Every structure is written in structure tokens, then in C-alpha cells.
GUZA-67575 format. One record per residue (C-alpha): x, y, z; chain. Coordinates in pm, whole numbers, padded with zeros to 5 digits. Example, Ala and Ser with C-alpha at 12.3 -4.5 7.8 and 13.67 -1.06 7.14 Angstrom:
<milos>
<east 01230 | north -00450 | up 00780 | balo A>
<east 01367 | north -00106 | up 00714 | balo A>
</milos>
This chain:
<milos>
<east 03773 | north -15681 | up 14594 | balo A>
<east 03623 | north -15840 | up 14293 | balo A>
<east 03251 | north -15733 | up 14420 | balo A>
<east 03394 | north -15401 | up 14411 | balo A>
<east 03513 | north -15353 | up 14093 | balo A>
<east 03227 | north -15509 | up 13957 | balo A>
<east 02963 | north -15264 | up 14172 | balo A>
<east 03257 | north -14991 | up 14043 | balo A>
<east 03149 | north -15051 | up 13671 | balo A>
<east 02804 | north -15084 | up 13698 | balo A>
<east 02726 | north -14798 | up 13804 | balo A>
<east 03021 | north -14634 | up 13593 | balo A>
<east 02780 | north -14790 | up 13323 | balo A>
<east 02487 | north -14667 | up 13474 | balo A>
<east 02615 | north -14336 | up 13494 | balo A>
<east 02714 | north -14343 | up 13096 | balo A>
<east 02416 | north -14465 | up 13004 | balo A>
<east 02237 | north -14180 | up 13199 | balo A>
<east 02441 | north -13988 | up 12959 | balo A>
<east 02405 | north -14161 | up 12647 | balo A>
<east 01975 | north -14212 | up 12679 | balo A>
<east 01914 | north -13811 | up 12586 | balo A>
<east 02166 | north -13858 | up 12287 | balo A>
<east 02053 | north -14134 | up 12153 | balo A>
<east 01688 | north -14068 | up 12184 | balo A>
<east 01757 | north -13712 | up 12036 | balo A>
<east 01972 | north -13977 | up 11706 | balo A>
<east 01624 | north -14210 | up 11761 | balo A>
<east 01342 | north -13875 | up 11734 | balo A>
<east 01601 | north -13704 | up 11390 | balo A>
<east 01652 | north -14065 | up 11256 | balo A>
<east 01227 | north -14100 | up 11285 | balo A>
<east 01202 | north -13727 | up 11137 | balo A>
<east 01418 | north -13843 | up 10824 | balo A>
<east 01242 | north -14123 | up 10767 | balo A>
<east 00894 | north -13931 | up 10776 | balo A>
<east 01021 | north -13693 | up 10564 | balo A>
<east 01196 | north -13905 | up 10307 | balo A>
<east 00805 | north -14097 | up 10295 | balo A>
<east 00628 | north -13769 | up 10235 | balo A>
<east 00869 | north -13710 | up 09936 | balo A>
<east 00864 | north -13989 | up 09755 | balo A>
<east 00461 | north -14019 | up 09830 | balo A>
<east 00437 | north -13704 | up 09701 | balo A>
<east 00672 | north -13815 | up 09367 | balo A>
<east 00528 | north -14107 | up 09352 | balo A>
<east 00153 | north -13887 | up 09318 | balo A>
<east 00325 | north -13624 | up 09127 | balo A>
<east 00368 | north -13906 | up 08811 | balo A>
<east 00045 | north -14149 | up 08845 | balo A>
<east -00169 | north -13762 | up 08831 | balo A>
<east 00064 | north -13683 | up 08522 | balo A>
<east 00026 | north -14042 | up 08375 | balo A>
<east -00333 | north -14018 | up 08489 | balo A>
<east -00334 | north -13687 | up 08295 | balo A>
<east -00204 | north -13817 | up 07974 | balo A>
<east -00410 | north -14124 | up 07974 | balo A>
<east -00749 | north -13896 | up 08013 | balo A>
<east -00586 | north -13610 | up 07762 | balo A>
<east -00539 | north -13916 | up 07468 | balo A>
<east -00873 | north -14072 | up 07557 | balo A>
<east -01066 | north -13710 | up 07528 | balo A>
<east -00782 | north -13635 | up 07268 | balo A>
<east -00912 | north -13959 | up 07044 | balo A>
<east -01257 | north -13898 | up 07111 | balo A>
<east -01291 | north -13570 | up 07028 | balo A>
<east -01144 | north -13668 | up 06645 | balo A>
<east -01341 | north -13948 | up 06612 | balo A>
<east -01615 | north -13697 | up 06687 | balo A>
<east -01441 | north -13403 | up 06450 | balo A>
<east -01433 | north -13680 | up 06166 | balo A>
<east -01775 | north -13833 | up 06225 | balo A>
<east -01909 | north -13463 | up 06158 | balo A>
<east -01674 | north -13384 | up 05845 | balo A>
<east -01855 | north -13691 | up 05741 | balo A>
<east -02156 | north -13629 | up 05800 | balo A>
<east -02134 | north -13287 | up 05635 | balo A>
<east -01953 | north -13439 | up 05315 | balo A>
<east -02267 | north -13656 | up 05243 | balo A>
<east -02501 | north -13408 | up 05337 | balo A>
<east -02299 | north -13157 | up 05070 | balo A>
<east -02247 | north -13397 | up 04846 | balo A>
<east -02585 | north -13537 | up 04812 | balo A>
<east -02777 | north -13197 | up 04810 | balo A>
<east -02501 | north -13130 | up 04476 | balo A>
<east -02669 | north -13427 | up 04298 | balo A>
<east -02959 | north -13401 | up 04395 | balo A>
<east -02942 | north -12966 | up 04276 | balo A>
<east -02650 | north -12961 | up 04063 | balo A>
<east -02484 | north -12728 | up 04300 | balo A>
<east -02447 | north -12600 | up 04681 | balo A>
<east -02614 | north -12230 | up 04633 | balo A>
<east -02628 | north -11995 | up 04963 | balo A>
<east -02953 | north -12111 | up 05005 | balo A>
<east -02903 | north -12505 | up 05035 | balo A>
<east -02601 | north -12420 | up 05252 | balo A>
<east -02777 | north -12215 | up 05523 | balo A>
<east -02955 | north -12528 | up 05578 | balo A>
<east -02645 | north -12805 | up 05623 | balo A>
<east -02639 | north -12686 | up 06019 | balo A>
<east -02969 | north -12782 | up 06130 | balo A>
<east -02919 | north -13084 | up 05898 | balo A>
<east -02634 | north -13173 | up 06060 | balo A>
<east -02826 | north -13149 | up 06433 | balo A>
<east -03023 | north -13486 | up 06306 | balo A>
<east -02936 | north -13809 | up 06346 | balo A>
<east -02824 | north -14008 | up 05987 | balo A>
<east -03136 | north -14182 | up 05977 | balo A>
<east -03346 | north -13861 | up 05958 | balo A>
<east -03166 | north -13612 | up 05735 | balo A>
<east -03063 | north -13933 | up 05468 | balo A>
<east -03474 | north -13960 | up 05309 | balo A>
<east -03529 | north -13617 | up 05382 | balo A>
<east -03232 | north -13548 | up 05137 | balo A>
<east -03288 | north -13812 | up 04875 | balo A>
<east -03711 | north -13756 | up 04877 | balo A>
<east -03811 | north -13401 | up 04926 | balo A>
<east -03752 | north -13123 | up 04651 | balo A>
<east -03535 | north -12841 | up 04734 | balo A>
<east -03816 | north -12572 | up 04747 | balo A>
<east -03927 | north -12834 | up 05061 | balo A>
<east -03599 | north -12803 | up 05297 | balo A>
<east -03574 | north -12486 | up 05185 | balo A>
<east -03954 | north -12423 | up 05356 | balo A>
<east -03847 | north -12725 | up 05672 | balo A>
<east -03582 | north -12519 | up 05771 | balo A>
<east -03701 | north -12202 | up 05713 | balo A>
<east -03978 | north -12315 | up 06020 | balo A>
<east -03791 | north -12479 | up 06242 | balo A>
<east -03596 | north -12174 | up 06276 | balo A>
</milos>
């Protein structure tokens, strides 16, 4: 009788396994799908965070570079205006018109011009350029 009971149990176990196998497979697939979705969401969130951080860093770097560049240009403008004022007494409309073309030159070029050329030579030189 024990042999028959073991066979009945085995057949019952097989039947239960056959019924549970599709449910197990379905649960497994659902778990995999949920895991993939969570992974995608985490990946998206991390990507966004990294993108924002990189964007902020690039923005700060560009802002600093632009600020430095503007500071240099303002400093050069003040140097030119001061040299013109010291040399010629005041910066009238004619002299003000040559400030932008002077700023287009590197300081090692515009400084000697401002110190050595006369008012008329400076004005003539930049009228020829325009």
C-alpha cells in the first residue's frame, strides 16, 4: 500500500506542478518586466541628474569665461579711454569713434600707438581702416 500511496502522491504532485507551472512562469515574467521598468526609471532619473549636473557645470564655466572676457574688455576700454584723455585732454566724439577699432587690436599693438601717435595720426590711421 505504501508503494501505491507514493505513486498517488507523485501523480498528485505532478498534477499540481503542471497547474502551477504556467502561474509560476507568468509571475516570473511579471517580475522581470517590473524589474526592467524600475531599471529604466532609475536609469532615466540618473541620466537626468547627470545631465542637469553637467549642464550646470558647463553653464558655470561658460559664465565665468564670459565674465572674465567681459572684464578684460572693460579693462582694456578703460585703459584706452584713460590714455586718450591723458594725452589729448578729453575724449571727444572723434576720439570716441576710434575706441572700438583700437579694442580689436591686442594691447601690445594699441598701447604704443596711443603713446606715440599724435591725435591726427591716430584719427587718420583708423579712418583709413574704416
